[in-house]
C-alpha positions as CSV (number, residue, x, y, z in Angstrom):
1,M,-5.8,3.8,15.1
2,G,-7.7,5.7,17.6
3,D,-5.7,4.3,20.5
4,M,-2.5,5.8,19.2
5,C,-0.5,8.5,21.1
6,H,-0.5,11.6,18.6
7,G,1.9,13.5,21.0
8,R,5.8,12.7,21.6
9,N,7.4,13.3,25.0
10,V,9.1,16.5,25.3
11,D,10.9,16.6,28.7
12,D,13.4,19.4,28.0
13,M,13.4,18.2,24.5
14,S,11.6,19.2,21.4
15,S,9.1,16.9,19.9
16,A,10.0,15.0,16.8
17,S,6.8,15.9,15.1
18,A,8.5,17.7,12.2
19,P,6.5,16.9,9.1
20,V,7.7,14.3,6.3
21,P,9.0,16.0,3.2
22,S,6.6,15.5,0.5
23,G,9.2,14.3,-1.9
24,S,11.1,12.1,0.3
25,P,11.3,8.6,-0.4
26,T,9.6,7.5,3.1
27,A,6.7,9.9,2.5
28,A,5.9,8.4,-0.8
29,Q,6.4,4.9,0.8
30,N,3.6,6.1,3.4
31,S,1.4,7.3,0.8
32,S,1.5,4.3,-1.2
33,L,0.7,1.9,1.7
34,R,-2.0,4.0,2.7
35,L,-3.5,4.1,-0.4
36,A,-3.1,0.5,-1.1
37,R,-4.6,-0.1,2.1
38,G,-7.8,1.8,1.1
39,V,-8.0,0.3,-2.2
40,T,-8.0,-3.1,-0.7
41,A,-10.7,-2.1,1.9
42,T,-12.9,-0.5,-0.6
43,W,-12.6,-3.8,-2.4
44,F,-13.7,-6.2,0.7
45,Y,-16.8,-3.3,1.1
46,T,-17.8,-3.7,-2.2
47,V,-17.8,-7.5,-2.2
48,A,-19.5,-7.7,1.2
49,A,-22.3,-5.4,0.0
50,L,-23.1,-7.3,-3.0
51,L,-22.9,-10.5,-0.8
52,L,-25.4,-9.6,2.0
53,F,-27.6,-8.2,-0.9
54,E,-27.5,-11.8,-2.5
55,L,-27.8,-13.5,0.6
56,G,-30.9,-11.5,1.1
57,I,-32.5,-12.7,-2.3
58,A,-31.6,-16.2,-1.4
59,L,-33.2,-15.9,1.7
60,A,-36.3,-14.3,0.4
61,T,-36.6,-17.0,-2.3
62,T,-36.6,-19.4,0.2
63,L,-39.1,-17.7,2.5
64,V,-41.4,-17.6,-0.7
65,V,-41.2,-21.3,-1.3
66,W,-41.3,-22.2,2.5
67,G,-44.8,-20.4,2.5
68,S,-46.3,-22.3,-0.1
69,V,-48.6,-24.6,1.1
70,A,-48.4,-26.7,-2.1
71,L,-44.6,-27.4,-1.7
72,P,-43.1,-29.5,1.0
73,P,-40.5,-28.5,3.4
74,V,-37.3,-30.3,1.6
75,A,-38.3,-28.0,-1.5
76,A,-37.5,-24.9,0.8
77,I,-34.4,-26.5,2.1
78,T,-33.2,-27.4,-1.5
79,V,-33.8,-23.7,-2.6
80,A,-32.0,-22.7,0.4
81,F,-28.7,-24.8,-0.1
82,G,-28.7,-23.8,-3.9
83,G,-29.0,-20.3,-3.2
84,L,-25.6,-20.4,-0.6
85,A,-24.1,-22.2,-3.6
86,W,-25.1,-19.3,-6.1
87,V,-23.9,-17.0,-3.7
88,G,-20.8,-18.7,-3.4
89,S,-20.5,-19.0,-7.2
90,T,-20.7,-15.1,-7.5
91,V,-17.6,-14.8,-5.0
92,A,-15.3,-16.3,-7.8
93,L,-16.6,-14.2,-10.7
94,M,-16.1,-11.3,-8.2
95,I,-12.4,-12.3,-7.7
96,D,-11.9,-12.4,-11.4
97,Y,-13.4,-9.0,-11.8
98,R,-10.9,-7.2,-9.1
99,H,-8.1,-8.3,-11.6
100,R,-10.0,-7.6,-14.8
101,T,-7.9,-5.6,-17.9
102,D,-9.9,-3.9,-20.9
103,A,-7.9,-6.4,-23.0
104,A,-9.2,-9.4,-21.2
105,P,-11.9,-11.6,-22.9
106,L,-15.6,-11.4,-21.7
107,V,-15.8,-14.9,-20.1
108,L,-12.6,-16.5,-18.8
109,W,-14.0,-20.2,-19.6
110,R,-11.1,-22.2,-17.6
111,R,-12.2,-20.3,-14.4
112,Q,-15.5,-19.2,-15.0
113,L,-17.3,-22.2,-16.5
114,L,-17.9,-23.8,-13.3
115,P,-19.4,-20.7,-11.4
116,L,-21.9,-20.2,-14.3
117,L,-22.9,-23.7,-14.3
118,I,-23.8,-23.4,-10.7
119,T,-25.8,-20.5,-11.0
120,L,-27.7,-22.2,-14.2
121,A,-28.4,-25.2,-12.2
122,Y,-29.6,-23.3,-9.2
123,A,-31.7,-20.8,-11.3
124,V,-33.6,-23.7,-13.2
125,T,-33.9,-25.6,-9.8
126,A,-35.4,-22.3,-7.9
127,G,-37.5,-21.3,-10.8
128,M,-39.2,-24.7,-11.3
129,V,-39.7,-25.3,-7.5
130,S,-41.1,-21.9,-6.8
131,G,-42.9,-21.3,-10.3
132,L,-41.8,-17.8,-10.6
133,W,-40.2,-16.5,-13.4
134,I,-38.0,-13.9,-11.7
135,V,-36.6,-16.2,-9.3
136,G,-35.3,-18.5,-12.2
137,V,-33.9,-15.4,-14.3
138,L,-32.3,-13.2,-11.6
139,P,-29.5,-15.4,-10.2
140,L,-28.3,-16.1,-14.1
141,L,-28.4,-12.1,-14.6
142,Q,-26.5,-11.3,-11.9
143,S,-24.0,-13.5,-12.5
144,L,-23.7,-12.4,-16.3
145,M,-23.3,-8.5,-14.9
146,L,-20.1,-9.4,-13.1
147,L,-18.4,-10.8,-16.6
148,N,-15.8,-8.4,-17.7
149,W,-18.2,-6.3,-20.1
150,Q,-16.4,-3.5,-21.8
151,S,-16.8,0.1,-21.0
152,G,-20.5,1.2,-22.0
153,V,-21.9,-2.2,-22.8
154,R,-22.4,-2.9,-19.0
155,L,-24.9,-0.3,-18.8
156,R,-26.8,-1.2,-21.4
157,V,-26.9,-5.0,-20.3
158,V,-28.2,-3.4,-16.5
159,L,-30.8,-1.5,-18.4
160,A,-31.9,-4.6,-20.4
161,A,-31.8,-6.9,-17.5
162,T,-33.9,-4.3,-15.4
163,V,-36.5,-4.3,-18.0
164,V,-36.7,-8.0,-18.1
165,L,-37.0,-8.1,-14.5
166,I,-39.7,-5.9,-14.1
167,G,-41.5,-7.3,-17.2
168,L,-41.2,-10.7,-15.2
169,A,-42.2,-9.7,-11.9
170,V,-45.7,-8.1,-13.5
171,I,-46.1,-11.8,-15.0
172,D,-45.4,-13.3,-11.6
173,I,-47.7,-11.3,-9.6
174,R,-50.8,-11.8,-12.3
175,M,-50.0,-15.5,-12.2
176,S,-49.7,-15.9,-8.5
177,D,-52.5,-15.8,-5.7
178,V,-52.7,-12.8,-3.5
179,G,-51.3,-14.7,-0.7
180,V,-48.0,-15.5,-2.6
181,A,-47.7,-12.1,-4.2
182,T,-47.7,-10.5,-1.0
183,S,-44.9,-12.9,0.7
184,F,-42.6,-12.3,-2.3
185,G,-43.3,-8.4,-2.4
186,P,-39.9,-8.0,-0.5
187,L,-38.1,-10.5,-3.3
188,I,-39.4,-8.4,-6.2
189,S,-38.1,-5.1,-4.4
190,F,-34.6,-6.8,-3.9
191,S,-34.6,-8.3,-7.3
192,L,-35.4,-5.1,-9.2
193,I,-32.7,-3.0,-7.3
194,L,-29.8,-5.5,-7.6
195,P,-28.7,-4.7,-11.2
196,A,-28.2,-1.0,-10.3
197,M,-26.6,-1.6,-6.8
198,T,-24.4,-4.2,-8.9
199,V,-23.3,-1.9,-11.8
200,T,-23.1,1.1,-9.3
201,S,-20.6,-0.8,-7.0
202,L,-18.5,-2.2,-10.0
203,W,-18.2,1.3,-11.5
204,W,-17.1,2.6,-8.2
205,W,-14.3,0.0,-8.0
206,D,-13.0,0.9,-11.3
207,V,-12.8,4.2,-10.6
208,L,-10.8,3.6,-7.6
209,V,-8.5,1.2,-9.6
210,R,-7.8,3.8,-12.0
211,L,-7.2,6.3,-9.4
212,D,-4.5,3.9,-7.9
213,R,-2.9,3.1,-11.2
214,A,-2.6,6.7,-11.7
215,R,-1.2,7.4,-8.5
216,A,1.5,4.7,-9.2
217,S,2.4,6.2,-12.5
218,E,2.8,9.6,-10.8
219,S,5.2,7.9,-8.6
220,R,7.0,6.5,-11.0
221,L,7.1,9.8,-12.9
222,A,8.4,11.6,-9.7
223,A,11.2,9.2,-9.3
224,T,12.2,9.5,-12.8
225,Q,12.1,13.4,-12.8
226,E,14.4,13.1,-9.5
227,R,16.8,10.9,-11.3
228,L,17.1,13.3,-14.4
229,R,17.6,16.2,-11.7
230,V,20.4,14.4,-10.0
231,A,21.7,13.5,-13.4
232,T,21.9,17.0,-14.4
233,D,23.4,18.3,-11.3
234,V,26.1,15.5,-11.9
235,H,26.7,16.7,-15.4
236,D,26.7,20.3,-14.9
237,L,29.1,19.7,-11.9
238,Q,31.5,17.3,-13.5
239,G,31.1,19.0,-16.9
240,H,32.5,22.2,-15.5
241,H,35.3,20.9,-13.5
242,L,36.5,18.8,-16.5
243,Q,36.6,21.5,-18.9
244,V,38.7,23.4,-16.2
245,I,41.2,20.6,-16.1
246,A,41.4,19.9,-19.8
247,L,42.2,23.5,-20.4
248,Q,44.8,23.8,-17.7
249,L,46.5,20.3,-18.8
250,E,46.4,21.8,-22.3
251,L,48.2,24.9,-21.0
252,A,50.8,23.0,-19.1
253,E,51.5,20.8,-22.1
254,R,52.2,24.1,-24.2
255,L,54.4,25.6,-21.3
256,M,56.4,22.6,-20.7
257,T,59.2,23.4,-23.2
258,K,59.0,27.2,-22.8
259,D,58.3,27.6,-19.3
260,P,58.5,24.7,-16.7
261,D,57.5,26.7,-14.0
262,A,54.5,28.3,-15.3
263,A,53.7,24.7,-16.6
264,L,54.2,23.2,-13.1
265,E,52.1,25.8,-11.6
266,Q,49.1,24.9,-14.3
267,L,49.6,21.3,-12.9
268,R,49.1,22.2,-9.5
269,A,46.0,24.0,-10.5
270,A,44.6,21.1,-12.2
271,R,45.3,19.0,-9.0
272,G,43.5,21.6,-7.3
273,S,40.5,21.7,-9.9
274,V,40.5,17.7,-9.3
275,A,39.9,17.9,-5.6
276,E,37.4,20.7,-6.4
277,A,35.5,18.3,-8.4
278,Q,35.7,15.7,-5.6
279,Q,34.4,17.8,-3.0
280,G,31.5,19.0,-5.1
281,T,30.7,15.5,-5.9
282,R,30.8,14.7,-2.2
283,D,28.7,17.8,-1.4
284,L,26.1,16.9,-3.9
285,A,25.6,13.0,-2.8
286,M,25.2,14.5,1.0
287,R,22.5,17.2,-0.1
288,F,20.4,14.2,-1.8
289,R,21.1,11.6,0.7
290,S,21.3,13.2,4.3
291,V,17.9,13.8,5.7
292,P,18.0,15.3,9.3
293,L,17.5,12.8,12.2
294,S,14.7,14.6,13.4
295,D,12.9,13.9,10.2
296,E,14.3,10.2,10.1
297,I,12.5,9.5,13.4
298,A,9.3,11.3,12.3
299,N,9.2,9.2,9.1
300,A,9.9,6.0,11.1
301,V,6.7,6.9,13.3
302,D,4.7,7.7,10.6
303,L,5.5,4.5,9.0
304,L,4.7,2.3,11.8
305,R,1.4,4.0,12.6
306,A,0.5,3.6,8.8
307,A,1.3,-0.4,9.5
308,G,-1.0,-0.1,12.6
309,T,1.5,-0.2,15.2
310,S,0.9,2.7,18.0
311,A,4.1,4.7,17.9
312,E,5.9,7.4,19.6
313,A,9.0,9.5,19.8
314,T,11.4,11.4,22.1
315,V,13.9,13.3,20.1
316,D,16.5,15.8,21.7
317,A,16.6,19.2,20.6
318,G,20.0,19.0,19.1
319,A,19.4,15.6,17.2
320,D,20.2,17.2,13.8
321,S,24.0,17.5,14.7
322,A,24.2,13.7,15.5
323,P,26.0,11.6,12.8
324,A,23.2,11.2,10.2
325,S,25.4,9.1,8.2
326,V,25.5,6.3,10.9
327,L,22.4,7.0,12.7
328,G,20.2,7.4,9.4
329,P,20.6,3.9,8.1
330,V,20.0,2.5,11.6
331,I,16.8,4.2,12.3
332,R,15.9,2.8,8.9
333,E,17.0,-0.8,9.3
334,T,15.9,-1.0,13.0
335,T,12.4,0.4,11.9
336,T,11.9,-2.4,9.4
337,N,13.0,-4.9,11.7
338,V,9.8,-4.0,13.9
339,L,7.7,-4.2,11.1
340,R,9.1,-7.8,9.9
341,H,9.4,-9.2,13.6
342,G,7.5,-7.0,16.0
343,G,4.2,-7.7,17.8
344,G,2.7,-4.8,15.7
345,K,1.0,-3.2,18.7
346,W,3.4,-0.6,19.8
347,A,6.8,0.9,19.6
348,H,8.6,3.6,21.1
349,L,11.9,5.5,19.6
350,S,14.2,8.0,21.3
351,L,17.3,9.8,20.3
352,K,19.4,11.6,23.0
353,R,22.6,13.0,23.7
354,E,24.4,11.7,27.0
355,E,27.8,13.1,27.6
356,D,30.2,12.4,24.6
357,S,27.9,10.0,22.6
358,W,24.3,9.7,20.9
359,R,22.2,7.2,22.4
360,Y,19.4,5.7,20.0
361,E,17.0,3.1,21.1
362,I,14.0,1.7,19.5
363,V,11.5,-0.5,22.1
364,N,8.6,-2.6,20.4
365,D,6.2,-5.4,21.8
366,A,8.0,-8.8,21.6
367,S,6.8,-11.3,19.2
368,G,7.5,-15.0,18.5
369,D,9.9,-13.9,15.6
370,S,11.6,-11.4,17.8
371,A,14.2,-14.1,18.7
372,A,14.9,-14.8,14.8
373,S,15.6,-11.3,14.6
374,V,18.2,-11.1,16.9
375,D,20.4,-13.0,14.7
376,G,19.0,-11.4,11.4
377,S,21.6,-9.8,8.7
378,G,20.1,-6.7,9.3
379,L,21.1,-6.2,13.0
380,D,24.7,-7.4,11.8
381,G,24.9,-4.4,9.8
382,V,23.7,-2.3,12.4
383,G,26.3,-3.3,14.4
384,R,29.2,-3.2,11.9
385,R,27.7,0.6,11.2
386,A,28.1,1.3,14.9
387,A,31.5,-0.3,15.0
388,E,33.0,1.6,12.3
389,A,31.9,4.7,13.8
390,G,33.2,3.7,17.1
391,G,30.1,3.1,18.8
392,T,28.2,-0.1,20.3
393,L,25.1,-2.2,19.6
394,E,23.0,-3.6,22.4
395,V,20.2,-6.1,21.5
396,Q,17.8,-6.4,24.7
397,R,15.2,-9.4,24.5
398,G,12.5,-9.5,27.3
399,K,9.2,-11.6,27.5
400,Q,7.2,-8.3,26.9
401,E,9.5,-6.1,25.0
402,F,12.4,-6.3,22.5
403,A,14.8,-3.1,22.4
404,V,17.9,-2.1,20.1
405,V,20.1,0.5,21.5
406,V,23.2,2.0,19.5
407,A,25.7,4.5,20.9
408,V,27.5,6.4,18.8
409,P,30.4,8.8,19.8
410,A,29.3,12.5,19.2
411,S,32.8,13.3,17.5
412,A,31.4,11.3,14.7
413,A,29.3,14.0,13.7
414,G,32.7,16.3,13.1
415,E,34.1,13.7,11.1
416,E,31.0,13.1,9.1
417,A,31.0,17.2,8.5
418,R,34.4,17.4,7.3
C-alpha cells in the first residue's frame, strides 16, 4: 500500500487522523482483517516455497536421466511429466493440511488416496528408470511428511526419513560411475534438505494457526467482557431506580388513607424517579453507542485502506458537534457500499459545515457493480435516515467515479443532545 496517501487535506480544517479507539468494534474488525490476510498470505508463501523446492528436485531428476547415455530421451520426458504429476499431488495434500485438526486421522483416505497413488507410481517409475534409490524413495517420503502426524511424531518421522535418504545417497554414489555421481550432486543436496525444510515450514504454519485462533478467542472474550460490563451497568442503574420507586410507591400506599396529600407527593416523586431512570438509560445507551464523527471517518479510512483501497479524508474542525446518531450509521453504511461495489482503487470522504447544515460526501472509483448499488437497500436506508432528520440524499454516478452526498440540518445535533 505504498501508493496510499497518508496525509489528509487540512485547508482551515483539522486532519481526520484521530487514532482508532483500541476497544472499538471497527478497530477490532480492522485488526481481524489484517491478521486474516496475513495468515492467508503466509500460507501461500509456505506452499510456494515447498512447491519450488519439489520442482527443483523433479528437474534435477529429469536432468540426471537425460544425462545418462544408456537411457533414451523418452525416459527423461516420462520422468519430467511424472515429476509434475507428483508435485501436483502434493498440492492436494497441502490443502488438506491447511485445515487440519489434532483430532483428525492421519490419512483422509477418500481425499488423499489418489495423491498417494500418484506419488507411488512416480516414485516407482522414476526409481526404475534412473536406477537410483533416492529417486524412488524421496517422493513417497515427502508425501508422507505432509500427512496429519500428531505433535512430536512428525519430528521423529523427519529424522528417520533424513537418515534413510543419507543411506540411500551413499549407496547411489557408490553404485554409480563418476559422471553420473557428479551430475546428481544437486539432486542429492536438495533431497537431503527437503525433509527439514518441509517440517520447518509446516511447524511455522502451525504456530501461525495457533496464534490466529488465540487472537479470535481473545476477540470473543473481549466482546463477552464488554457485554458483561454493559449488563452490570444496566443492572446497577435500573436496580437503584426500581428500588427507590418501589419504596416511594409503598410509602404512598401507606399514606393514602392517613394523608392523601403526602401520598400524592410520593406518587409524583415516583413518577420523577421513572423519568430519571429513563434518562439514565438513554445516557447509558448513548455512552456506548455514540462515537465522535471524526473517529467514525478515521475508522472508515482505516477499514478501506486495510481492504487495499487508497483512502483519504477531509473533516471540519467542529465535526464532533454534528448529529452523530444520523451521520454515524450513514458513514458506516456508505463505507460498506464502497467495499462491496466500488472499484477498490481509491476513495475520498469529507464532512463539512455549510451554513446551517452538515454535508457528508464519499466519492470512490466506479465499477461495473456501481449501478446495482444505487438501488440497493443500503442507500435506501441512508435516504430514510437523512429524511427523518430533515436532510437529503444525493447519488451521483459518473463514468469514472461514484459519489454519495448526505446533507443534514445542523439543528439535528441540538435535538439529539436533548
